[in-house]
N, C-alpha and C positions, 0 to 999 in steps of 0.2 A: 121704575128705576131700571135702566137697561144694564144689560148684562157684558160685563166686560171683554172688551176683544180679545180673544184667545190668539196667543204669538204662535206664529206657523213656523216648526223649528226645522222642518224638511219640506222647502219649498218646491224642490225639483222632483220628488218624492221619490229620490233615489233609495232611501231606505225603507220605503213600505212594506214591500213583500221581503224585506230580508226579517229571517229568523233572530230570533230573541240574545243569541252568542253573537252575530256580527253587530248589532245594535251595541250592547255593553261593550264588547270590545273596543270597537270606534268611538265611545262616548270615553272610553276608558283613553284612548291616544289623545282625543282631542283635549284629555285635562293634563294630561302629561306635558305636550307642547305647550299651552300658556303656564304651567307650573315651572319649566326651563328658559321659558322666555323671558319670565318676572312679570306675566300678567294674566293675574297675581301668583305669586308661589303660593303652593299648601301648605296648611298646617300639619302638626302632625299625625293628628288621626286621620287627616283625609288623603295624608299621604299612606298612612298606612293601608287604608281601604285601597286604595287606588293598587298600590304594590300586591295586593291579596287578589284584588281580578286579574291583573296581569298574569301571577302565579297560577290560579285556576285556569285560565283561558291555554297558559303554557303548557298543564296537566293535561287538559283535554287533547291540543295538537300531537303530545305526545302517545297519548293513548287510543284514542279514538280517528279512525282514518275517514269517516262520513264528517267529522271535524275540519280536516284539514281539505278534503276536498270541497267543503260549503266555502270557507274562508279563503283559500287561494285562486277563487276566480272570482271573486269580488275586489275589481279594479278600486273601489274608495276602501279599503282596507289597505290597500297597497301605498294608495294616496298618505293616509293617517299616518301609516305606520312608517315610511319615508321623514313625514314631517315631526311622529314624534322622536326619531332617532336622530334627526339634523338637530333637534334644539338641546337636546341632551350632550351631545357631542360638542357643541357651541360652549356649553356650560362647562363640561369638562375641559375645555381648553384653556378657561379662562382660570378655575381654580388649580388647575396644576401647572400650566406653562405661563402665567399672567396674560396672555394673550387671546379676546375672545374672538372667536371665527366665524365668520358670516356663511350662512346658507348660498347653496348653488356655486361659491368660490373654493376652488381648487386649494386645500393649505399645503405651505410648503414647509420643508424642517425649519424649524427654528432654531437660531440659534442661540442659546441659553446655558448658562451656566449649572454645574450640578447643584452647588450649595441653594442656589435660587430656587429650584423645581425643588429640593428636600426640604426648604424652609415653607415654599406652599402646600407642598401634601399635607406637609405634618398639620397645619395652621387649619386645613380645609378637611379633617380626616372625616368628620361625620358625615358633613354634606358629599365627597369624594368617594366613600363607602356607600351610600345612598343611589347616588347617579350611576355609580359601574354596576351596584347590583341590578339594578333596573334596566341599565342598556344591554348587559349581560343576557337577560329574559328575553328582552324585545327582538335582540338578534337570534335566539334561541328560536324565537316564535318564526321568523323568517327564514331561517333555516328550514322548519320541519314543512311550511310549508310548500315547498318546494320539493315536497316527496308524496309524488300523488300517482294516480296510473295514469296520467298522460302528463308527465312532469314539462311538457313544451307549452301548455297552457301558461301556466304561473313565470315561466321562465317569460314567454314574452311579456306576460303585464306587466312582472317587475322592471323590463325594460323599457318598457314605455314609457314610465314614469322615472327613467333614471334610477333605481333603486340602487345601482350598483356603485352612484358615485357615493353614498354613505357608507356604503361598507369599505370603498378604498379611504374614505375620510377616518373609519374606525381604524384601520390599520396604521394610517399615517399617524394619528394622535397615540397607538400605543406604542408605535415605534419612537415618537419623540421622546416620550415620557421612559419609558424602559430603556433606552439607551442612553438616556441623560443619567438617570435615578442608580441603576445595578453596579456601574463600574466606578460611581462615586464614592466620597470618605462616608462613610454612617455615622448618624448622630451619635455625641457622645453619652447622652443617657438613655437607659432601657426602654422607659416608655416609647421613647420616640422611635426608638428601633424596629419597637414592634409595630406601629402605627405604618411605618416605611413599608417593612415588609408583607403587610395586612394589603396595603395598598397594590405592592406589586404584585401580588399573587392576581389579586382582581383583573388588575390589566392585562395579565398573560391568558386568564380567563378570556375574558374578551375579545382577544389575539383570534385564540386560537378558536371560540365560536364565530369570527368573523372569517377566518379561512375556512371554515368547513362551509359557512353559507356561498363564501365564494365558487368551493367545488361545485356542491350543487346547482349553481346557476350558470354554470359551464357545461357541466355535464352533457354529451352528445349534442351539442348545440355548435356549431362551427362561428357562427356569427358572433355568439359569448365571448368565446374563448378568443377571437379575435380581437374584442373590444375590453376583452382585459387585460389580453398582451401589452396594448397599445398605451394603457393606462400605466403599466407598473413598470415596462422599459423604455416607448418612446417618449410618453408624456408622464415620466416619473418628478414627482414634488421637488427633487434636488437637481434638476438636468437643466444646462441651458435653455430657458424661455424663448429667448430670442437669437436664433443663432443666424451666422450668416449665410447664404446660399451655398457656398463653397466650402463649409465648414463640413467636416468629417469626424468620426469617431475616431479615438485613438487606435492607432496601427498594430495591429499583431504581426510578428515577424515582418517579412516583406509586401505584404500583399493590404494595397489599401484599402482602408474603410469605407463604407457606404456614406455618401452624402445625407447629414441630416434631415436636412428640411425637406430634399425629394422623399428621402424613405417616410417620413411623417405623412408627407401630401398624400402618396398613393396607398401609403394602408388604410386613410382615413378617406380615400376614393371607394376602396375596396368595404370598406367597412357599409358606407352607405348606400351601393351598387346590390349590396347584399341583405340589407334589411328588410326581411320580410316576415310577417307573422304568419301564424297557421290562422283558419279561418274562424276556428271558436273565440281563441283569442281576438282577431279583428272586430268576430260581432258584438265579444264583451264593450270591446273599446268603442264601437259606435253607438252602442244605443245607452253608452254611458256619455258620451257626447253629446247627442241629440237630447238626452232629459236636463241637460246642465243647461240652465240660464249663464249665459257667457257676457261678461263684458264686453263690447268691441273695443273700447278704448286700455282696458286693462285686464292682456291675457293673463289667462292661470299658469302661472309658472312650474306649481307641481305637474301641471299637467299641459307639457309642452307640444297641443297639437301644431300649430304653425312650423315647430322648429325639427318637426322627423318626419317622416316616410313610414313608419312603423305600423299606421292602419291601415294600408294597400294592401289589400288582395295579393295581386302579383304586381312586382316593383319592375316598371321596364326599363329601369336601366341594370337591371341584374339578367335579361333575357339576353346573353350576348351566346349564341349557339353556334357561331362561327369559327375557324381559324383564330390562331393568337397572333397577331399580328404589331410589329413596332412600328408608328410612323413619326419618325422625326421632327418632321416637316409640319405636325398637327399643333395648332397655338391652344386651342384650349385644353388642358392639364386633364378634365374631369372624361372628355371623349377621348385623348389619346390613351388614359388608363382602361377606359371601358372597350376601345377596340382591341387592346391588349389581354386584357381579359384575366392576368395573373395577378398575383397579389401587390407584386412589385418589380418593375424593372430594376430599377436600381439595385435591389436584392439578388435580383438574378445575376446582374454583372458580376455583383461581386465573388458570388458563391462560384460562378465560372474559374475564377481564379484562386480561392481558397479552399475549394474541393481536394481531394484526394491527389497529392502529388502523380506525376508520372502517371495520368491515368491511361494517357495514348502508347507510352512504351514499355511494354512488358522484356523486354531486352537490356534495360538500363540496369548494370552491373551493380554488384554492393563495394563497398570500397575496400581496396585489397588490404590482403594481411599485414603485409610488411610494413604500410605506414603507420601502425601501431607504436612500434618503438619511435619514431620521431614524435609523434602528438604526445607521449608518454614525458618526453623531457620536455617539449614545447609546455606542459601542464606544471611541470615541476619549476623550472622557471618564472612562471605563472604566479604558480603559489607562494615562490620564497620571494619575490618581489612585492608583493602584494603588501606584506608589511617593512618594506627595506626604509632605510633614510631617505629623505625627498633628493638629499646629497648626491646620492649612490646613483638615484634614478634620473638623474639631472644631463647625466652625460650619456646616457642611452637615448633619451629622449630627443636630445640635441643631434647628435649625429646622424638620428632616423631610424638606427636598428632595433628599435623596439617593435614585434609586431605581437599579433594576437594570434592565439593558437586556430582561433575560427579560419585562418587564412591559410592552413597548413592545407586542410582537403586539396583545395583548389591550386595551392604551388606543386605539391609532392605529384598530386596525380590529375593532368588534367584530362583524363579521361572522362571524368566523370560532369554531368549537366550540372551547369552555375545553378540553375532554378531550383534541383534540389537542396542545395546545401542551406538556402532561406530557410528551407524549413526545420532542421533541426538543431542547430549550430547557429546561434547569431548573439554575441555580446553577453555571452555568458559567463567571461573574465573583466568584465568592466566591473570592478568593486567599488561602491561607493561606503567608504569605511566613515562617512559621517552619517548617515541614514541609521536609522533605529533598526530595529531586528524585528518589529512589528511589520514594517515597510516591505520586508523581503515574504509576506504573504501575497502583499498588493502593493503594487507600484502606487505611491499616491493615496489620496482620501478614494474610500469607495462609495460610488454613487450608489443610487438603486433604492425603489421603495421597499422590496422585499431582501436587502442583503444584510440588513442586521438583525434580521428574525435569528437565523441557524446561531447566532450567539446569546438569542435570549432564550430560547425554550429549550425544553428538554427533549429526548430523546421520543418519549410517548407523546408529547404534543405537538411535536412538528411534523409528525404523521399528515398531516393534512396538507403542507406546504409540499409536501414531496409528491403527494397524490396527484396537485394543483398541475406540477411539470411534467408528471408523468401523463396525464391525461390528454398534456396539450401540443406533446412532440412524439409521443411515441406511435408510430403508424397501425398497430394492432388496437388501438382505441382511438382511429379516427375512423371518419365516413366513408373513405376511398377517393379516388381519385376525382376532381371537378371534369368539366365538360372539356376544358381545354388542357386537360393529361397530368392536372400540378394536386401533388399531396399538400393538404394546407396543415397537415402534423409537419411534416419537413419542410415546409416555409416558417413555421412556428420555429422550427430549431433554427433555422439559418438565423431568423431575427435576434434569437435569444443568444446567440455567439456574436452576430455583429454589430451588438450594442455592449455600451459600457456594462448597463446596468445588468443586463443576463450574463456577462461574464463576470462581472464580479459575485453575482449568487451562484454561479456554480463554484465557485472557488471559496465560497465559505461551504456550501455543502457538503463541498467533498473532505474540506479539511473539519466537518462538522465530528464533535468527539462520538457521537453512536458510532459511525463509518468504521473507526478504530477499534474497539472496545464489543461489536455486537459482531455474533455468527454469520456464518453466510446463509443458515436458515432465518433469521430474524427479518421481521418485515422493513425495516429500515433500510437494511442492506440488499433486497432484493427490491426493492423501489430503488432505490439508487442505481441497479446493475441493470435497472430496464430504461432509467435515464442516460444510462452508457449506451445502452444499445440501441435508443434513437437518434445518438449523435452517430455511431457508426453507420445504421443505415442512411445519413444525412451525408458521408463521407466527410464528415467535421472534428472526427476524432484527433485526429493530427492537429488541427487548429486550436481545439480546446485543450491539448497536452503543452502549447505555445502561450497557448492565454494565460494558464495557471503558473507557470514557470516563476523562477525566483532566480536573478543575477547572482544571487549569493551563494544558492546552493547547487551541487549538482543535480541533486533532487529537490525541488520543492517538497514539503509536505502533501500538497496539495495534487502532483503528478504521482507521488509514492500511491496515494488510495485511489486515485484513479486507473494505475496499472494491476493494484488487485483488483478490484471492478473487471476491467478487461481480461484479467486472468481467469476470473469466476467463468466470464462469458464465455471464453474458450473452452471451458472444458463441459460446459452443460449447450446452450443455447448455440454458439457457433460453433459447436464441433462438428469437422466437415463428415460427410458421408464418405463411403469406400469408393463412390465415382466422383473424389476432387478431381475438378480439372479447373485452374484457374488461368488458363490460355484462353482469351479470348477469340470472336473471329476476327480474320484478318481484315476485312472490310467493314467493322462494327460501328456504329458512334460511339462516342464518347456517354452518353445516357445510356447506352443498352449497356456498356462494359460497367456501369458502377450499377448497374438494377442487378446484375451476377454475383452473389452472396458470394462463392469463391473466389471472384475477382478481388472483389473487397478484402475478405481475410487475406489474401497473396498480398497486397499492398500493406495495408495494415502491417503484416508480418514484417514485409522488407523494411517500412517507416522503423519500425521500433528496433529493429536489429540495429538498424544505421545510429539511431540514439546512442544505442549499448555499445558498440564499436568507436560513435567517433566524439561521446562526452563522457559518459557514467564511466566505462571500465577504464579509459586513459586517465582521467580524474584519481580514480580512487587506485588505480597501480603509482601514481607519481605519489598519493599520500604517503601508502607503505614504502615507499623505495626512501623516501624521507625519513621515515622511519627509521629504516636500515642505516641511513648515514647517521641518525643520531645514535643509533646502538653501536654503531662504528666509530663514536668519537669525532667524525668529519665535522659535524653540525651540533651548535650547543642547544640542548635542550629547550631553551629559553627564546630560540631563533625559529619553533615548530610553528607553522604558519596557524594554525587551527588551534580550534578548542575543544574538546569534549562533545559539547552540543551539537557543532557542526557534524564532529566525526559521527555520532550517535545517528543524525540524520542522512548522511550519507549510505552511512553502513544499515540504514532502513531501507533507501531507494535501491541500494545493490542487492539487499536478499530478495525484495519484490520483482527484479526484474529479471534475476537467478530463478524466482518460483514460475515466472511468466518464461522462461527459456525452458524451465523442466517440464513447464504442460505442453509444451509444443513439442520438444524431443518425445512425449511419451505418446505423442500422437504419429500413427507412424506415416501418414500422407503427409505431414508435415514437415516430419523430421529430415526429410532432403533438403529442405530450404534450408536448416542450419550447416546442413553437409557441404552444400553448394558454396553459403557462404563462409564456409572453413571459420568454423565456429569453435574448432578446435582451439587454434592456434591464441583465440584471446581469454581461453578456459585456462591453459597452461601459463601463459602470462600472469593471470591471477594467483594460482599457486604458486609460481615463482616469486611473484610479490609478496605473497603471505610469508613465506618462508624467511624473505630478507628481513621482513618488517617485524614478526613477530616469536618471539620466544616460544615455546613449546612448556606449556604447564603441565608441571606433571602431576601423577595420579595422586589424589587426595589419600592421605595415611588413612584419616576417619572413616572415610568409606569403604579404604581397602581392609580394614579391620572392623567394620563395621561397631567401631568403640565409639561415642562423643569423644571429641576433646573436651576436656576439663578445663576450666581457667585457674588459673593459677591463684594456690592460696596466700592471701596475702593480710588477712583479716588476723587479729589478736584470737588466740582461742575466748570462745565467749563463754560465760558460765555456766555450769549446770543450771538447767531449768527444771521449778520441783514437781512441773508435771511432768516432767519425763519426753517432752515433744523434742523432735532434735532441734539444733539450731538452724538458723535460718540460712538459706545458700548464700555462696559471697555474690556482690553485684558482679552484673555480664560486664566484660568490657567493654571499652567505648568504641562506637561504629569506626572503622576505617577510614580513612581519608581516602577521597576520588584519587584514582590512578592518575598520573599526567598524561596528557596528549598525546603524546610521544611514543608511549606504552600501552596505547589503546589496541585490543586482541583480537576484534575484527569477529567475535565468536559467529560458530555458525557456516561462514562464507565457506569454508573449505570443504564440509560437508556436501553442499548445495551443489558446490563446483564437481565433485565427485558424482556425485547423481546423475546432473547431465550429459557427463562422459559417457556412464556404464549406459546410460540409454541411450546413446547415439550409437555406442558400440554394440549394442545387441542385435542378434539375428532378425531378420521381417519376422512376423505372428505366422505361428504354426511350423515354425524351425528352429531346433535347438543346435545346430553349428552349421557353420564356422562364424566368428565374426566379421561386423561391415568392413569389405576390404579397404575400402577408401580410407575411412576413419582412422583405420590400424594404421595406414601409411601416412594422413597424417598425423598422428602420434610420434612413428620414428621420422617424419621428417623435422620434426617441430622441437625432437628432444624431448618428448612426453614420457619416456620412460623413467628416467632420473627422478623427473619431480613427482611422479606416482609412487615410484618408491620411499622415497621421503617421505612420505604421507603413510606409510604405515607405521611409524615412530607416533606413539600415545602422545596424543595433546586433549589435556581436560577442554580446552578451549572449543574444541571439534571434537566432541565423540563419536564414537561409532563410523570415524575415518578408516581405518583400518578394514572394515568390513567392507564397506565400498568400494576401498580401493581392489579388495581382493576380487571385487565383480567386474572390477575394469580389467584387472591384468587376466581375470579365466578368458573374457569376449577380446582381449588386446593381441596374448598367444594363440588362440583357436584359430587353427589354419592360417596364420603369418608368418611365412619364413622370413621376413625384413625382421618382425619385432623380435624371435627366436634369435635370429645372427645378432641383432644388436644386444640382445640379454647377454650371451654367449662373449660378445667382445668384451661386455664390462665387467663380467666376471673373472676374466682371462687376464684382462688390465688389473683387476681388484688384486688375484694373487701373485701376479707379479710383481706390484707395489708391496705386497705382506711379504713377500718370500725376501726382498729387498730389507725389509724394519727387522726381518729376525735374524738375517745376516750381520744387523750393523746392532743387534742388543749384547748389551753389557752382563757379567757374570752374577749373578742371583736375580734375576729379573723376572722368573717363574715363566719363561720360556725356555726354548732350547739354546743351550749356551755352548759354543763350539770348544772350547776347552774340555768342559765334561764329555763331548761327544769324543773330543779329543784321547780321552783318560778311561773311554770305555765306559763311561754312567752314562744312564738312561736318560733320556730327557726328562723335563717335568711340563707336563702339559694341564692345559685349562681346560676344565668342562664345568657343565653345570649340573648339579642334583638337586633334583626339587624345586629348579627355578631358583639356586643358590651359586653365584659363579664360586668354583672350588678348584685347585692344583691338586691333581694327582701325579705319583711318582710312581714309572710301571716301568718294567723291563720287559722287550719281546722276548718271546723264545729263540727268533731268529738271531740272536745276538751272539756273540763271540762267549764260548765256554769259560771264557776267561772272565766274565761277567757275571757268571750264573750263582754266583755266591751273594755277598754282602753288599748291597749298593748304598756308598758312604751317604751320609743324613745332609741335607740341606738345610743351614740354619735358617737361612731366609726364608723358606717353604715352611717350616714348620718351628716356630721361635717357641710354642708352648711345649716342646714335648722334654719330657726330660733325657737328661745325656746319655744315660745309661740304655736306653735302648736301641736297636740298631734294627731298621725298616730291611724287610727280605723280601726276596721277587716272589710273584705268583709263578708259579711254573707252568709251561704249557701244557694244557690238556688235562691237567691235572682234577681239575673238575668244572671243566669245559669253561676256562675263565682266560681267554685268550690275549694276551695284549698284542698282537701283530695287527699294524695299521691294515691288512689285508683283509682278513678276515671278519672276526667281530669284536677286534680288541676296542680300547678307549682312543680315539682320535682327538686330536688337537682343537681347541677351539677358543677363540680370542675370548679373552673376559669382558672388554667392555661392550655394553648392550644398553641401548633406549631406553628401556624400561624405569629398571630400580635405579641406575646410574654405578651398580657396584661393580668394584674391579677385581680380579683373579687374587690381585697383589695383596687385596686386604683381608678377605675372605678366602680361605686356601684347607683345601684337606691334603693330607699327604697319606699314601695306602702305607701303611708300616705295618711292623708285627714282631713277634719274638718268638721264638721257638717254636716254628709252623704257623702261628696265624698271623691272621691280616687285619688290619684296623684301620680304621679311617679317621683321623684324630683332626678337628677345625680348629684352626691357631688362635681363632678366638674366645675359645673358651667354651664353647658350644658342647652338646653331647656327643659323646663319642661311639662308636658302634665296633663292637670286637668279634671277631670271625675265630674260634677255634678248630684249626684243622687236627688237633690230635683227639678229638672227643672221638672220632669214628669216624669212619668214611661216608657212612649216610648222610650225617648230622652236616658236616665239613663242604658234602657237596651240595646239600639244598640251600647252606645259607651264602657260599659261593656263587651258587648260580642265582640266587637272587638279589644279591651285589652286583652280579652283571648287566641282569636283565634292566636292574634300575641306570647304571649307566650308559646303558644301549639307549633304552629310551632317549634320555636326557640328548644322546649323541646326535641321535635320527632328527629330535625338534630343529635344533638349528640346520637341518638341510633341507625339511620337509619344503620351504615354500620356494626354494630355486627347482628342488625336483620338481616340484608341483608345478611351477611353471613351465619349467620343459616337457616336463607330461605331457600337458595343454596341449601341443604344437604335434604331439603323434597322435595321427587318426585315427578310428578303429570302426568297426562296423558298426556301431549305433549312433556313429557324428557325436561326440564330444564325449567329455568327460568330466563328471560333476569335479568342482573344489574339495579339497580335503577338509573336514568339517574341524580340525585342530588349528588352523590357519587363524581361526581367531585369537590363541592365545601364543602366537609365533611373533617375533617381532623381526623384521625384514628393514635392514639397513646396508651400507656398506660395510661395516664391522661383520657384519655375519654373513652376506657372501659372500666374500672376499676370501673364506676360509677353506671349505673345502669343495672339490667336488669330484665326486669316483662316479668312472667310467661304468 
């Protein structure tokens, strides 16, 4: 009997020399492909055994380096791994989305409703759970195989079998499912919700693992980086597949975007020219190809030798060592691109127009400060007309008088080059009321394979995406310039901002929740900062700013985060050296100038301050002035043009801009730029706008007394408990409703403005005096002293403003005769005004009365005793003798006194207590004060006594202190001296700030005087400075 013929399962002998791990893993992958392709499907037990084999292989690739090294260089493993993953993705598409995908065909984004996706997921829950767990393990193995001693070999082998196609397909599948399911309505029953949540988490794990595999595949490999960039930004599943030859991407600002077809073809040609494998990988591919018995009529699609030049040791198309030349007459596109040598001529032409503006003109001036007022007025008109009735706007549009605020810079200041204006203020006042608020983050539907990922993953999961972007565009993560002197990292950065998919991804990464919440030291924030650094090195930060802006917002949330990251970079990486010199060589080329980090930093600062002066400051001040008009009653509160949500976003953007300016002002070599831009004017206008818009919040009583406010007791008395426990506390009061928009307090803004002014006023490093003379003159010129003095009043919306104002006043008065003269004139004017008020004051008002003075009576003057406004009736020793007797009582000043009491005078020299205003007597003080708002007519004390005693009685019934002068000279002297000291201290407090400011103008040998430490407890306003000044 003849023996049965043995089936040869390895005719090409490709596995004969392979170890058992490779054979077992390859057999398992073959079984999985048949299972997911339904040829035939495995039973439960066989699938469990297959899952166990995959799990063991995954564990070995995690643990053993030699297993990774062995499997990663076997091209047969890569082929079968791709085939198994492709079959699993096709099966998951069918069970999750109802459409089965095909191998080798790129999946498009599927237009399917959320309820259909939810129903399919719940129906196929068990099969989906098993398939997702298997796909996640297979992708983990593929990720691990790229972590070897020489990762270039497995990177080339995986590229030879187009394994990256399956990675893109896995990402597309996860985005398709998660973008439909997570935002839709959840099922009503709990069991279905649990199933849906479990499948959603499994899809997120697959997505994270696929991103990690892609990161390992592109690491330190420029060819793979460009191929990945091409797939996700130029050939994204949702972009137009057949654009017209002259079709362009959406335009940003005034710069035309690249032509889609030209960019796509040129980048594809670069990938072909630079597809070169390392020698070990090429030898492995060649050996596998020779051992394989090929069917000439049916080529192997899983090993596309005929369709790739990846097996060539040296690609002749890539060996162009000559200079880069562009031949427009060349007919063959591939030859034309090969002579050019760089990535894309279309991309370079776009970048020359879109890069940092005014790269050739260092003398380009900033917008003049006097332009701000007209622009604020135009912003007010634009804001108020936003919600105006259509009838009221018809007339304006009919006569052609309506214009946009953006036109103001060109009309009011013809000296500014027109090309500059297109970069920072375009169409920002064109509001579309019918658009949804969500469209303010991205105008229209957002395209891109990776765009939705920031909305799907949490901060820890999304790190792989940020690391991919960083490794592809950051110069320090690249391999250096090419033979043509081109940085491929910067070329990919340009592709990202030139395409719609790249700009959409950048916007979503910036508004990602983790960037708002994370600290500066967190990993996600640091990576985001490195991405913005790459934009700055490519001179495209301004283009990114325009790309993520929103027409509805003064500053969009993405712009606010972008500016926060730029501020962090200026503090750290971009911090200039002491040899900072932004002036380029007179005859240098633009590329040479842009390569200078000092020049780039100077141009970026110039651009962002232009944004601040041209848009952010005018719009915010316009809102403040409209608030002031509502407070004054000239505008109905219902006509206020924006809501609290818009105001919060405007405040966040303004605070971030002020933080950026404060960072620049704290760096001495950059501070001069803000001084040259006359930044003081904008800051003073902000202070004036805040004073008009917002009423100062008083000091909270609960915090002043350190006693929490108790809720009013409205419940009936509870019955005593048998256990002796105290009754439960009353329920807390309901939360207060949100304040109306016109009362928005703009908290914290005033303190930031004062900090910037203090930084601009301070002397250069190493010196203590005097203050910056240019800034001192600017503040005086723009009437800034009055705005500063108004900031001394306490405002709970802007705490510690008085301390910041004291520092500003210190440097303002230090060495500035103009500021001292301005303050002296201000005090004199206030004194004259106060004198006129005193002369017109009627009898019994608590101040000097002309009838009393004519009758020989002593005036009643107001002082502060322990911070409480009080009225003290005194007589000076220099008064006529006829008045040295009894001073008639003034009932208006002491209504609680007994009528039998008669106040007596305190004689000069008795106990060192002198009422003479020229010595140490009690000076008059205005009762009004900004702190407590008390008035001297409401709470007042009168110095009176009987039979040689001096008594201070308070009209409001508070405790009375009596000093008996007949007990003995020693006791009387101590008590009178104590009273005199207390009154003298309170008198001096009203003069300390003015005297301190004037004293700062007197230079001494040490070069300055430190501020009085008691300034923090003294209020300074017009009422307190107008009273007194002693020579």
